[in-house]
N, CA, C and O atoms as a CHARMM CRD file, in Angstrom:
* protein
*
  388
    1    1 UNK  N    108.88500  91.92900  69.21600 PROA 1      0.00000
    2    1 UNK  CA   108.53800  91.16700  70.12700 PROA 1      0.00000
    3    1 UNK  C    109.14600  89.32000  69.29100 PROA 1      0.00000
    4    1 UNK  O    108.74700  88.75000  68.27600 PROA 1      0.00000
    5    2 UNK  N    109.91400  89.03500  70.03400 PROA 2      0.00000
    6    2 UNK  CA   110.16400  87.18100  70.23000 PROA 2      0.00000
    7    2 UNK  C    109.18400  85.88700  70.59600 PROA 2      0.00000
    8    2 UNK  O    108.14300  85.96600  71.24800 PROA 2      0.00000
    9    3 UNK  N    109.64000  84.92500  70.14300 PROA 3      0.00000
   10    3 UNK  CA   108.00100  83.99600  70.87400 PROA 3      0.00000
   11    3 UNK  C    108.34600  83.55200  72.40800 PROA 3      0.00000
   12    3 UNK  O    107.58500  83.04400  73.23200 PROA 3      0.00000
   13    4 UNK  N    110.11900  83.99500  72.57700 PROA 4      0.00000
   14    4 UNK  CA   109.85300  84.21300  74.52800 PROA 4      0.00000
   15    4 UNK  C    109.48200  85.04700  75.36600 PROA 4      0.00000
   16    4 UNK  O    109.16600  84.97900  76.55400 PROA 4      0.00000
   17    5 UNK  N    109.56000  85.94700  74.53400 PROA 5      0.00000
   18    5 UNK  CA   109.25300  87.52100  75.73000 PROA 5      0.00000
   19    5 UNK  C    107.36000  87.23300  74.84300 PROA 5      0.00000
   20    5 UNK  O    106.63500  87.71700  75.71300 PROA 5      0.00000
   21    6 UNK  N    106.64100  86.86300  73.97800 PROA 6      0.00000
   22    6 UNK  CA   105.24200  86.52100  74.39400 PROA 6      0.00000
   23    6 UNK  C    104.80900  85.80400  74.92200 PROA 6      0.00000
   24    6 UNK  O    103.74800  85.96400  75.52500 PROA 6      0.00000
   25    7 UNK  N    105.61600  84.50000  74.88900 PROA 7      0.00000
   26    7 UNK  CA   105.38500  83.42800  76.31700 PROA 7      0.00000
   27    7 UNK  C    105.20300  83.88600  77.45900 PROA 7      0.00000
   28    7 UNK  O    104.11600  83.80500  78.03100 PROA 7      0.00000
   29    8 UNK  N    106.11400  84.36900  77.89800 PROA 8      0.00000
   30    8 UNK  CA   106.25800  85.06900  78.85300 PROA 8      0.00000
   31    8 UNK  C    105.47700  85.97400  79.57600 PROA 8      0.00000
   32    8 UNK  O    105.57600  86.34800  80.74500 PROA 8      0.00000
   33    9 UNK  N    104.56200  86.30900  78.56000 PROA 9      0.00000
   34    9 UNK  CA   103.50800  87.62300  78.47300 PROA 9      0.00000
   35    9 UNK  C    102.21300  86.78600  78.50000 PROA 9      0.00000
   36    9 UNK  O    101.16000  87.02000  79.09400 PROA 9      0.00000
   37   10 UNK  N    102.55800  85.74600  77.70300 PROA 10     0.00000
   38   10 UNK  CA   100.68100  84.91200  77.99600 PROA 10     0.00000
   39   10 UNK  C    101.35600  84.28900  79.72300 PROA 10     0.00000
   40   10 UNK  O    100.62700  84.16700  80.70800 PROA 10     0.00000
   41   11 UNK  N    102.26600  84.10000  79.71600 PROA 11     0.00000
   42   11 UNK  CA   102.36800  82.92500  81.48900 PROA 11     0.00000
   43   11 UNK  C    102.15200  84.33200  83.17800 PROA 11     0.00000
   44   11 UNK  O    101.87700  84.38000  84.37700 PROA 11     0.00000
   45   12 UNK  N    102.54700  85.19600  81.96400 PROA 12     0.00000
   46   12 UNK  CA   102.15300  86.70900  83.21100 PROA 12     0.00000
   47   12 UNK  C    100.37000  86.98000  83.55200 PROA 12     0.00000
   48   12 UNK  O     99.93000  87.23700  84.67200 PROA 12     0.00000
   49   13 UNK  N     99.64500  86.86300  82.45500 PROA 13     0.00000
   50   13 UNK  CA    99.06500  86.57100  82.41000 PROA 13     0.00000
   51   13 UNK  C     97.70100  85.82200  83.11900 PROA 13     0.00000
   52   13 UNK  O     96.62800  86.09600  83.65800 PROA 13     0.00000
   53   14 UNK  N     98.41500  84.86000  82.77900 PROA 14     0.00000
   54   14 UNK  CA    97.79600  83.97400  83.53900 PROA 14     0.00000
   55   14 UNK  C     97.89800  83.15900  84.87500 PROA 14     0.00000
   56   14 UNK  O     97.34700  82.12600  85.25800 PROA 14     0.00000
   57   15 UNK  N     98.74000  83.94600  85.39600 PROA 15     0.00000
   58   15 UNK  CA    99.35000  84.03100  86.77200 PROA 15     0.00000
   59   15 UNK  C     98.38700  85.49800  87.62100 PROA 15     0.00000
   60   15 UNK  O     98.32300  85.60600  88.84600 PROA 15     0.00000
   61   16 UNK  N     97.78000  86.41200  86.70900 PROA 16     0.00000
   62   16 UNK  CA    97.79600  87.33600  87.48300 PROA 16     0.00000
   63   16 UNK  C     95.95800  86.83300  87.35700 PROA 16     0.00000
   64   16 UNK  O     95.07300  87.30200  88.07200 PROA 16     0.00000
   65   17 UNK  N     95.80500  86.01800  86.50300 PROA 17     0.00000
   66   17 UNK  CA    94.34800  85.31200  86.43000 PROA 17     0.00000
   67   17 UNK  C     94.21200  84.49000  87.89900 PROA 17     0.00000
   68   17 UNK  O     93.27200  84.28300  88.66700 PROA 17     0.00000
   69   18 UNK  N     95.83600  84.08400  87.88600 PROA 18     0.00000
   70   18 UNK  CA    94.99700  82.81700  89.25100 PROA 18     0.00000
   71   18 UNK  C     95.63900  83.97800  90.28300 PROA 18     0.00000
   72   18 UNK  O     96.09500  83.30200  91.20500 PROA 18     0.00000
   73   19 UNK  N     95.78500  84.77400  90.45100 PROA 19     0.00000
   74   19 UNK  CA    95.76400  85.55100  91.80800 PROA 19     0.00000
   75   19 UNK  C     94.91500  86.70500  92.09000 PROA 19     0.00000
   76   19 UNK  O     94.83800  87.24500  93.19300 PROA 19     0.00000
   77   20 UNK  N     94.13800  87.13700  90.79700 PROA 20     0.00000
   78   20 UNK  CA    92.95800  87.64200  91.32900 PROA 20     0.00000
   79   20 UNK  C     91.51300  86.80800  91.41000 PROA 20     0.00000
   80   20 UNK  O     90.40900  87.24000  91.74200 PROA 20     0.00000
   81   21 UNK  N     91.81400  85.76400  91.08300 PROA 21     0.00000
   82   21 UNK  CA    91.07400  84.49100  91.95600 PROA 21     0.00000
   83   21 UNK  C     91.27900  84.27300  92.78900 PROA 21     0.00000
   84   21 UNK  O     90.26000  83.64800  93.08400 PROA 21     0.00000
   85   22 UNK  N     91.85600  84.25000  93.60300 PROA 22     0.00000
   86   22 UNK  CA    92.59400  83.45200  95.35200 PROA 22     0.00000
   87   22 UNK  C     91.95700  85.20800  95.82900 PROA 22     0.00000
   88   22 UNK  O     90.92500  85.35700  96.48300 PROA 22     0.00000
   89   23 UNK  N     92.79700  86.33800  95.35000 PROA 23     0.00000
   90   23 UNK  CA    91.94500  87.21600  96.23700 PROA 23     0.00000
   91   23 UNK  C     90.28900  86.80600  95.94200 PROA 23     0.00000
   92   23 UNK  O     89.88500  86.60000  97.08700 PROA 23     0.00000
   93   24 UNK  N     89.33000  86.61900  95.18200 PROA 24     0.00000
   94   24 UNK  CA    88.50000  86.70800  95.25100 PROA 24     0.00000
   95   24 UNK  C     88.09700  85.70600  96.37900 PROA 24     0.00000
   96   24 UNK  O     87.26800  86.05200  97.22000 PROA 24     0.00000
   97   25 UNK  N     88.50900  84.82200  96.40100 PROA 25     0.00000
   98   25 UNK  CA    88.66000  83.49900  97.26400 PROA 25     0.00000
   99   25 UNK  C     88.91000  83.94400  99.21600 PROA 25     0.00000
  100   25 UNK  O     88.24900  83.68500 100.22200 PROA 25     0.00000
  101   26 UNK  N     90.03000  84.60300  98.99700 PROA 26     0.00000
  102   26 UNK  CA    90.35200  85.02900 100.07800 PROA 26     0.00000
  103   26 UNK  C     89.36800  86.98700 100.42000 PROA 26     0.00000
  104   26 UNK  O     89.84700  87.71400 101.29000 PROA 26     0.00000
  105   27 UNK  N     88.88100  87.17200 100.10500 PROA 27     0.00000
  106   27 UNK  CA    87.66600  88.67000 100.38700 PROA 27     0.00000
  107   27 UNK  C     86.14600  87.23600 100.70700 PROA 27     0.00000
  108   27 UNK  O     85.31700  87.32100 101.61400 PROA 27     0.00000
  109   28 UNK  N     86.20100  86.42300  99.96600 PROA 28     0.00000
  110   28 UNK  CA    84.84800  85.37200 100.42100 PROA 28     0.00000
  111   28 UNK  C     85.09400  85.00700 102.55100 PROA 28     0.00000
  112   28 UNK  O     84.46100  85.20600 103.58800 PROA 28     0.00000
  113   29 UNK  N     86.58800  84.31400 102.05500 PROA 29     0.00000
  114   29 UNK  CA    86.87900  84.04500 102.81100 PROA 29     0.00000
  115   29 UNK  C     87.19500  85.09600 104.71400 PROA 29     0.00000
  116   29 UNK  O     87.10300  84.46200 105.76500 PROA 29     0.00000
  117   30 UNK  N     87.34600  85.78600 104.71300 PROA 30     0.00000
  118   30 UNK  CA    87.61000  87.10200 105.35800 PROA 30     0.00000
  119   30 UNK  C     85.98800  87.46300 105.55000 PROA 30     0.00000
  120   30 UNK  O     85.54900  87.63400 106.68800 PROA 30     0.00000
  121   31 UNK  N     85.34500  87.54200 104.68100 PROA 31     0.00000
  122   31 UNK  CA    84.12900  87.99900 105.11900 PROA 31     0.00000
  123   31 UNK  C     83.16200  86.73400 105.95000 PROA 31     0.00000
  124   31 UNK  O     82.60800  87.05400 107.00200 PROA 31     0.00000
  125   32 UNK  N     83.02700  85.49500 105.48100 PROA 32     0.00000
  126   32 UNK  CA    82.40300  85.02100 106.21800 PROA 32     0.00000
  127   32 UNK  C     83.13100  84.51400 107.84300 PROA 32     0.00000
  128   32 UNK  O     82.45600  83.83700 108.61900 PROA 32     0.00000
  129   33 UNK  N     84.89900  85.05100 108.26900 PROA 33     0.00000
  130   33 UNK  CA    85.57300  84.75500 109.30200 PROA 33     0.00000
  131   33 UNK  C     84.88400  86.04700 109.82300 PROA 33     0.00000
  132   33 UNK  O     84.21800  85.89200 110.84700 PROA 33     0.00000
  133   34 UNK  N     84.93500  87.36500 109.26100 PROA 34     0.00000
  134   34 UNK  CA    84.00300  88.09400 109.79000 PROA 34     0.00000
  135   34 UNK  C     82.37600  87.80700 110.64800 PROA 34     0.00000
  136   34 UNK  O     82.07000  88.07200 111.81100 PROA 34     0.00000
  137   35 UNK  N     81.64100  87.23700 109.66000 PROA 35     0.00000
  138   35 UNK  CA    80.48300  87.43600 110.30900 PROA 35     0.00000
  139   35 UNK  C     80.17800  86.17100 111.73600 PROA 35     0.00000
  140   35 UNK  O     79.33300  86.02600 112.61900 PROA 35     0.00000
  141   36 UNK  N     81.13600  85.62600 111.38300 PROA 36     0.00000
  142   36 UNK  CA    81.48100  84.51700 112.74800 PROA 36     0.00000
  143   36 UNK  C     81.89600  84.95200 113.56600 PROA 36     0.00000
  144   36 UNK  O     81.72200  84.18800 114.51500 PROA 36     0.00000
  145   37 UNK  N     82.73900  86.36700 114.04700 PROA 37     0.00000
  146   37 UNK  CA    83.31200  87.35500 114.58100 PROA 37     0.00000
  147   37 UNK  C     82.50500  87.82700 115.35300 PROA 37     0.00000
  148   37 UNK  O     82.53300  87.96100 116.57600 PROA 37     0.00000
  149   38 UNK  N     81.59300  88.14500 114.41800 PROA 38     0.00000
  150   38 UNK  CA    79.88300  89.29900 114.86400 PROA 38     0.00000
  151   38 UNK  C     79.74300  88.11200 116.39500 PROA 38     0.00000
  152   38 UNK  O     80.09200  88.27000 117.56400 PROA 38     0.00000
  153   39 UNK  N     78.94300  86.72500 115.54100 PROA 39     0.00000
  154   39 UNK  CA    78.37300  86.22900 116.09200 PROA 39     0.00000
  155   39 UNK  C     79.05200  85.88300 117.78100 PROA 39     0.00000
  156   39 UNK  O     78.32100  85.68800 118.75200 PROA 39     0.00000
  157   40 UNK  N     80.47900  85.86800 117.83200 PROA 40     0.00000
  158   40 UNK  CA    80.85900  85.61400 118.42500 PROA 40     0.00000
  159   40 UNK  C     81.04400  86.09600 119.68700 PROA 40     0.00000
  160   40 UNK  O     81.31000  85.58500 120.77500 PROA 40     0.00000
  161   41 UNK  N     80.73300  87.77600 119.07900 PROA 41     0.00000
  162   41 UNK  CA    80.65300  89.21800 119.86900 PROA 41     0.00000
  163   41 UNK  C     79.23900  89.22100 120.85100 PROA 41     0.00000
  164   41 UNK  O     79.00600  89.72400 121.95000 PROA 41     0.00000
  165   42 UNK  N     78.29500  88.28500 119.75300 PROA 42     0.00000
  166   42 UNK  CA    77.41600  88.18200 120.32800 PROA 42     0.00000
  167   42 UNK  C     76.78800  87.41600 121.77700 PROA 42     0.00000
  168   42 UNK  O     76.02500  87.65000 122.71400 PROA 42     0.00000
  169   43 UNK  N     77.50200  86.56300 121.34900 PROA 43     0.00000
  170   43 UNK  CA    77.51700  85.70400 122.15900 PROA 43     0.00000
  171   43 UNK  C     78.20600  86.01000 123.59200 PROA 43     0.00000
  172   43 UNK  O     77.84800  85.77400 124.74500 PROA 43     0.00000
  173   44 UNK  N     79.04300  86.46900 123.18000 PROA 44     0.00000
  174   44 UNK  CA    80.52200  87.64400 124.26500 PROA 44     0.00000
  175   44 UNK  C     79.46800  88.31100 125.27100 PROA 44     0.00000
  176   44 UNK  O     79.37100  88.05000 126.47000 PROA 44     0.00000
  177   45 UNK  N     78.67200  89.25600 124.51400 PROA 45     0.00000
  178   45 UNK  CA    78.02700  90.20500 125.12200 PROA 45     0.00000
  179   45 UNK  C     77.42300  89.57600 126.26900 PROA 45     0.00000
  180   45 UNK  O     77.70000  89.95100 127.40800 PROA 45     0.00000
  181   46 UNK  N     76.39400  88.39100 125.97200 PROA 46     0.00000
  182   46 UNK  CA    75.41400  87.82800 126.16300 PROA 46     0.00000
  183   46 UNK  C     75.69800  87.76000 127.54400 PROA 46     0.00000
  184   46 UNK  O     74.93700  88.22800 128.39000 PROA 46     0.00000
  185   47 UNK  N     77.07900  87.03000 127.88300 PROA 47     0.00000
  186   47 UNK  CA    77.73000  86.52300 128.60600 PROA 47     0.00000
  187   47 UNK  C     78.80600  86.97000 130.30200 PROA 47     0.00000
  188   47 UNK  O     79.21900  86.49300 131.35900 PROA 47     0.00000
  189   48 UNK  N     78.75800  88.65900 129.15800 PROA 48     0.00000
  190   48 UNK  CA    79.43100  89.16700 129.71800 PROA 48     0.00000
  191   48 UNK  C     80.91300  89.23800 129.56500 PROA 48     0.00000
  192   48 UNK  O     81.57000  89.98600 130.28900 PROA 48     0.00000
  193   49 UNK  N     81.49100  88.45100 128.60600 PROA 49     0.00000
  194   49 UNK  CA    83.03000  88.70000 128.12400 PROA 49     0.00000
  195   49 UNK  C     83.22900  89.80000 128.13000 PROA 49     0.00000
  196   49 UNK  O     82.45300  90.58500 128.67600 PROA 49     0.00000
  197   50 UNK  N     84.54500  90.25100 127.40200 PROA 50     0.00000
  198   50 UNK  CA    85.04400  91.31600 126.85100 PROA 50     0.00000
  199   50 UNK  C     85.03900  91.13200 125.37700 PROA 50     0.00000
  200   50 UNK  O     84.73800  89.98000 125.06700 PROA 50     0.00000
  201   51 UNK  N     85.27500  91.89700 124.40700 PROA 51     0.00000
  202   51 UNK  CA    85.52400  92.07400 123.02300 PROA 51     0.00000
  203   51 UNK  C     86.92600  91.05500 122.73600 PROA 51     0.00000
  204   51 UNK  O     86.98300  90.00100 122.10200 PROA 51     0.00000
  205   52 UNK  N     87.92900  91.75200 123.40700 PROA 52     0.00000
  206   52 UNK  CA    89.49400  91.51400 123.54100 PROA 52     0.00000
  207   52 UNK  C     89.63500  90.05400 124.51000 PROA 52     0.00000
  208   52 UNK  O     89.71400  89.84200 125.72000 PROA 52     0.00000
  209   53 UNK  N     89.62200  89.46000 123.65700 PROA 53     0.00000
  210   53 UNK  CA    90.91200  88.10000 124.69200 PROA 53     0.00000
  211   53 UNK  C     91.77200  87.98400 124.54200 PROA 53     0.00000
  212   53 UNK  O     91.73400  87.46400 123.42700 PROA 53     0.00000
  213   54 UNK  N     93.11000  88.07400 124.88700 PROA 54     0.00000
  214   54 UNK  CA    94.46700  88.26400 124.42900 PROA 54     0.00000
  215   54 UNK  C     94.85500  86.97100 124.40800 PROA 54     0.00000
  216   54 UNK  O     95.52700  86.66600 123.42300 PROA 54     0.00000
  217   55 UNK  N     94.58200  85.90100 125.39500 PROA 55     0.00000
  218   55 UNK  CA    94.21700  84.68600 125.48700 PROA 55     0.00000
  219   55 UNK  C     94.61300  83.54100 124.02600 PROA 55     0.00000
  220   55 UNK  O     95.43200  82.75300 123.55300 PROA 55     0.00000
  221   56 UNK  N     93.24100  84.25100 123.83500 PROA 56     0.00000
  222   56 UNK  CA    92.48600  83.48200 122.39100 PROA 56     0.00000
  223   56 UNK  C     93.40600  83.91300 121.37300 PROA 56     0.00000
  224   56 UNK  O     93.81900  83.08600 120.56000 PROA 56     0.00000
  225   57 UNK  N     93.91100  85.55700 121.30800 PROA 57     0.00000
  226   57 UNK  CA    94.86900  85.68900 120.33300 PROA 57     0.00000
  227   57 UNK  C     95.58400  85.18300 119.92400 PROA 57     0.00000
  228   57 UNK  O     95.64200  84.94100 118.71900 PROA 57     0.00000
  229   58 UNK  N     96.54100  84.76500 120.90500 PROA 58     0.00000
  230   58 UNK  CA    98.11200  84.41700 121.51700 PROA 58     0.00000
  231   58 UNK  C     98.12100  82.94000 120.83000 PROA 58     0.00000
  232   58 UNK  O     99.11900  82.40700 120.34500 PROA 58     0.00000
  233   59 UNK  N     96.72000  82.34500 120.89000 PROA 59     0.00000
  234   59 UNK  CA    96.29700  80.36700 121.02400 PROA 59     0.00000
  235   59 UNK  C     96.11600  80.56600 119.39300 PROA 59     0.00000
  236   59 UNK  O     96.87400  79.91500 118.67400 PROA 59     0.00000
  237   60 UNK  N     95.01000  81.55700 118.69500 PROA 60     0.00000
  238   60 UNK  CA    95.52600  82.02300 117.41900 PROA 60     0.00000
  239   60 UNK  C     96.53300  81.78800 116.32200 PROA 60     0.00000
  240   60 UNK  O     96.52700  81.22000 115.23100 PROA 60     0.00000
  241   61 UNK  N     97.70700  82.69300 117.31600 PROA 61     0.00000
  242   61 UNK  CA    98.41300  82.69300 115.87000 PROA 61     0.00000
  243   61 UNK  C     99.38000  81.95700 116.49100 PROA 61     0.00000
  244   61 UNK  O    100.12600  81.58000 115.58700 PROA 61     0.00000
  245   62 UNK  N     99.95400  81.36200 118.00800 PROA 62     0.00000
  246   62 UNK  CA   100.55100  80.49400 118.01000 PROA 62     0.00000
  247   62 UNK  C    100.08700  78.69300 116.22000 PROA 62     0.00000
  248   62 UNK  O    100.61700  78.05100 115.31300 PROA 62     0.00000
  249   63 UNK  N     98.87200  78.90100 116.91700 PROA 63     0.00000
  250   63 UNK  CA    98.65600  77.28100 115.74500 PROA 63     0.00000
  251   63 UNK  C     98.68900  77.66700 114.17700 PROA 63     0.00000
  252   63 UNK  O     98.74900  77.06300 113.10600 PROA 63     0.00000
  253   64 UNK  N     98.60700  79.15400 114.67700 PROA 64     0.00000
  254   64 UNK  CA    98.73900  79.97700 112.78400 PROA 64     0.00000
  255   64 UNK  C     99.72600  78.96500 112.37500 PROA 64     0.00000
  256   64 UNK  O     99.66800  77.98500 111.63100 PROA 64     0.00000
  257   65 UNK  N    101.34400  79.91200 113.62900 PROA 65     0.00000
  258   65 UNK  CA   102.28500  79.60800 113.44600 PROA 65     0.00000
  259   65 UNK  C    102.78000  78.53700 113.35800 PROA 65     0.00000
  260   65 UNK  O    103.63400  78.46300 112.47500 PROA 65     0.00000
  261   66 UNK  N    102.51600  77.25200 114.17100 PROA 66     0.00000
  262   66 UNK  CA   102.94500  76.17000 113.91800 PROA 66     0.00000
  263   66 UNK  C    102.65000  75.36600 112.72500 PROA 66     0.00000
  264   66 UNK  O    103.27900  74.30700 112.72600 PROA 66     0.00000
  265   67 UNK  N    101.68000  75.58900 111.42700 PROA 67     0.00000
  266   67 UNK  CA   100.59800  75.32400 110.26800 PROA 67     0.00000
  267   67 UNK  C    101.51100  75.26800 109.57200 PROA 67     0.00000
  268   67 UNK  O    101.87600  74.24900 108.98500 PROA 67     0.00000
  269   68 UNK  N    102.31500  76.93200 109.48800 PROA 68     0.00000
  270   68 UNK  CA   102.87900  77.60500 108.28500 PROA 68     0.00000
  271   68 UNK  C    103.84000  76.96800 107.83600 PROA 68     0.00000
  272   68 UNK  O    104.62800  76.57300 108.69500 PROA 68     0.00000
  273   69 UNK  N    104.09400  76.69200 106.68000 PROA 69     0.00000
  274   69 UNK  CA   104.77500  76.35300 105.75700 PROA 69     0.00000
  275   69 UNK  C    105.56700  77.04400 105.12700 PROA 69     0.00000
  276   69 UNK  O    106.69300  76.67600 104.79100 PROA 69     0.00000
  277   70 UNK  N    105.16600  77.90900 104.94300 PROA 70     0.00000
  278   70 UNK  CA   106.42900  79.40100 104.38800 PROA 70     0.00000
  279   70 UNK  C    105.84400  79.01100 102.80400 PROA 70     0.00000
  280   70 UNK  O    105.22300  77.97900 102.55100 PROA 70     0.00000
  281   71 UNK  N    106.19700  80.09900 101.79200 PROA 71     0.00000
  282   71 UNK  CA   107.05100  81.02600 101.73300 PROA 71     0.00000
  283   71 UNK  C    106.24800  82.16100 102.55800 PROA 71     0.00000
  284   71 UNK  O    106.65700  83.15300 101.95500 PROA 71     0.00000
  285   72 UNK  N    105.47200  82.60000 103.43100 PROA 72     0.00000
  286   72 UNK  CA   105.06100  83.51000 104.04200 PROA 72     0.00000
  287   72 UNK  C    105.94400  83.54000 105.17200 PROA 72     0.00000
  288   72 UNK  O    106.37900  82.48200 105.62600 PROA 72     0.00000
  289   73 UNK  N    106.33600  84.95900 105.80700 PROA 73     0.00000
  290   73 UNK  CA   107.42600  84.42300 106.71400 PROA 73     0.00000
  291   73 UNK  C    106.56500  84.86600 107.78400 PROA 73     0.00000
  292   73 UNK  O    105.63900  85.67500 107.73300 PROA 73     0.00000
  293   74 UNK  N    107.07100  84.12900 108.87800 PROA 74     0.00000
  294   74 UNK  CA   106.45400  84.17500 110.31100 PROA 74     0.00000
  295   74 UNK  C    106.01100  85.72700 110.82600 PROA 74     0.00000
  296   74 UNK  O    104.89900  86.15600 111.13600 PROA 74     0.00000
  297   75 UNK  N    107.28400  86.36900 110.79400 PROA 75     0.00000
  298   75 UNK  CA   106.79500  88.37800 111.12700 PROA 75     0.00000
  299   75 UNK  C    105.46000  88.70200 110.46600 PROA 75     0.00000
  300   75 UNK  O    104.47700  89.35500 110.81500 PROA 75     0.00000
  301   76 UNK  N    105.86600  87.84600 109.14000 PROA 76     0.00000
  302   76 UNK  CA   104.73600  88.78400 108.31600 PROA 76     0.00000
  303   76 UNK  C    103.23900  88.20600 108.59200 PROA 76     0.00000
  304   76 UNK  O    102.42800  89.08500 108.88500 PROA 76     0.00000
  305   77 UNK  N    102.73000  86.85700 108.54600 PROA 77     0.00000
  306   77 UNK  CA   101.93900  85.63500 109.00800 PROA 77     0.00000
  307   77 UNK  C    101.37600  86.59400 110.33800 PROA 77     0.00000
  308   77 UNK  O    100.20000  86.93700 110.45700 PROA 77     0.00000
  309   78 UNK  N    102.36600  86.91000 111.20900 PROA 78     0.00000
  310   78 UNK  CA   101.66300  87.44300 112.45800 PROA 78     0.00000
  311   78 UNK  C    100.98900  89.02500 112.34300 PROA 78     0.00000
  312   78 UNK  O    100.38700  89.61600 113.23900 PROA 78     0.00000
  313   79 UNK  N    101.20800  89.39600 111.30600 PROA 79     0.00000
  314   79 UNK  CA   101.14200  91.24900 110.87500 PROA 79     0.00000
  315   79 UNK  C    100.08800  90.79200 110.47200 PROA 79     0.00000
  316   79 UNK  O     99.11300  91.08300 111.16500 PROA 79     0.00000
  317   80 UNK  N     99.84200  89.93400 109.25700 PROA 80     0.00000
  318   80 UNK  CA    98.42000  89.91600 108.68900 PROA 80     0.00000
  319   80 UNK  C     97.02800  89.26400 109.52700 PROA 80     0.00000
  320   80 UNK  O     95.82400  89.44300 109.34500 PROA 80     0.00000
  321   81 UNK  N     97.41900  88.83500 110.03700 PROA 81     0.00000
  322   81 UNK  CA    96.54900  88.12700 111.07600 PROA 81     0.00000
  323   81 UNK  C     96.31900  89.11400 112.43400 PROA 81     0.00000
  324   81 UNK  O     95.23500  89.40900 112.93600 PROA 81     0.00000
  325   82 UNK  N     97.31600  89.42400 112.76100 PROA 82     0.00000
  326   82 UNK  CA    96.86500  90.83700 113.78400 PROA 82     0.00000
  327   82 UNK  C     95.29300  91.40700 113.67300 PROA 82     0.00000
  328   82 UNK  O     94.26000  91.48200 114.34000 PROA 82     0.00000
  329   83 UNK  N     96.03000  91.87900 111.90300 PROA 83     0.00000
  330   83 UNK  CA    95.55200  92.87900 110.92500 PROA 83     0.00000
  331   83 UNK  C     93.80400  92.54400 111.48000 PROA 83     0.00000
  332   83 UNK  O     92.84300  93.14300 111.96300 PROA 83     0.00000
  333   84 UNK  N     94.16700  91.31400 111.06900 PROA 84     0.00000
  334   84 UNK  CA    92.61100  90.44900 110.40600 PROA 84     0.00000
  335   84 UNK  C     91.73100  90.29600 111.51000 PROA 84     0.00000
  336   84 UNK  O     90.53700  90.42500 111.23700 PROA 84     0.00000
  337   85 UNK  N     92.10400  89.99100 112.98900 PROA 85     0.00000
  338   85 UNK  CA    91.83800  89.74200 114.18000 PROA 85     0.00000
  339   85 UNK  C     91.13700  91.41600 114.81900 PROA 85     0.00000
  340   85 UNK  O     90.00400  91.67700 115.22400 PROA 85     0.00000
  341   86 UNK  N     92.45600  92.36300 114.66700 PROA 86     0.00000
  342   86 UNK  CA    91.50800  93.49400 115.04300 PROA 86     0.00000
  343   86 UNK  C     90.88800  93.98600 114.03400 PROA 86     0.00000
  344   86 UNK  O     89.94100  94.38000 114.71400 PROA 86     0.00000
  345   87 UNK  N     90.51400  94.40900 112.64200 PROA 87     0.00000
  346   87 UNK  CA    89.53400  94.24200 112.23300 PROA 87     0.00000
  347   87 UNK  C     88.08200  93.78700 112.82300 PROA 87     0.00000
  348   87 UNK  O     87.05200  94.44100 112.66200 PROA 87     0.00000
  349   88 UNK  N     88.18300  92.47800 113.57800 PROA 88     0.00000
  350   88 UNK  CA    87.24000  92.14400 113.58700 PROA 88     0.00000
  351   88 UNK  C     86.71700  92.47500 115.11800 PROA 88     0.00000
  352   88 UNK  O     85.53000  92.60000 115.42100 PROA 88     0.00000
  353   89 UNK  N     87.73300  92.58400 115.94100 PROA 89     0.00000
  354   89 UNK  CA    87.55400  93.00700 117.34300 PROA 89     0.00000
  355   89 UNK  C     86.94000  94.53900 116.54200 PROA 89     0.00000
  356   89 UNK  O     85.84300  94.70100 117.07800 PROA 89     0.00000
  357   90 UNK  N     87.06800  95.24500 115.92400 PROA 90     0.00000
  358   90 UNK  CA    86.60100  97.04300 116.45400 PROA 90     0.00000
  359   90 UNK  C     85.28300  96.42900 115.01600 PROA 90     0.00000
  360   90 UNK  O     84.65000  97.27300 114.38100 PROA 90     0.00000
  361   91 UNK  N     85.14600  95.25000 114.81200 PROA 91     0.00000
  362   91 UNK  CA    82.95500  95.24100 114.07800 PROA 91     0.00000
  363   91 UNK  C     82.63600  94.55700 115.15700 PROA 91     0.00000
  364   91 UNK  O     81.42500  94.35400 115.25400 PROA 91     0.00000
  365   92 UNK  N     83.74300  93.83400 116.58900 PROA 92     0.00000
  366   92 UNK  CA    82.18200  93.26200 117.45400 PROA 92     0.00000
  367   92 UNK  C     81.91300  94.09700 118.85200 PROA 92     0.00000
  368   92 UNK  O     81.15000  93.78800 119.76700 PROA 92     0.00000
  369   93 UNK  N     83.25100  95.88500 118.67200 PROA 93     0.00000
  370   93 UNK  CA    83.03400  96.58900 120.12600 PROA 93     0.00000
  371   93 UNK  C     81.55600  97.13500 118.97000 PROA 93     0.00000
  372   93 UNK  O     80.53400  97.58300 119.49000 PROA 93     0.00000
  373   94 UNK  N     81.63600  97.05100 117.99600 PROA 94     0.00000
  374   94 UNK  CA    80.25700  98.02700 117.82500 PROA 94     0.00000
  375   94 UNK  C     78.92500  96.90300 118.73800 PROA 94     0.00000
  376   94 UNK  O     78.20700  97.40000 119.60500 PROA 94     0.00000
  377   95 UNK  N     78.86200  96.07200 118.51700 PROA 95     0.00000
  378   95 UNK  CA    77.84100  95.23500 119.79400 PROA 95     0.00000
  379   95 UNK  C     77.68300  96.00900 120.51800 PROA 95     0.00000
  380   95 UNK  O     76.65100  96.53100 120.93900 PROA 95     0.00000
  381   96 UNK  N     78.67000  96.15400 120.72700 PROA 96     0.00000
  382   96 UNK  CA    79.11100  96.13300 122.39300 PROA 96     0.00000
  383   96 UNK  C     78.54200  97.71700 123.10000 PROA 96     0.00000
  384   96 UNK  O     78.33400  97.91500 124.29700 PROA 96     0.00000
  385   97 UNK  N     78.41200  98.49900 122.22000 PROA 97     0.00000
  386   97 UNK  CA    78.02800  99.31400 122.09100 PROA 97     0.00000
  387   97 UNK  C     76.08100  99.50200 122.25500 PROA 97     0.00000
  388   97 UNK  O     75.55000 100.59900 122.08300 PROA 97     0.00000
């Protein structure tokens, strides 16, 4: 194995470590977001609102699209956050049962 290949393998390992750390942070943030969403669900239930608020979802997505500077493509940003919001809504729905 030549010197350049060894260097690239070392860089690959470092980048993978970075990804692992970012994944851990994302997991922590997703769980924090869900905890807040569950609290919101409790409040919505007490005041008689439904779990799903399409206007709010649209507002969230619009704000995110404006803040996105890439390289994440807008269509992927929307897909990711719609999934996150869907999971939060499904978790909130348990409160409404």
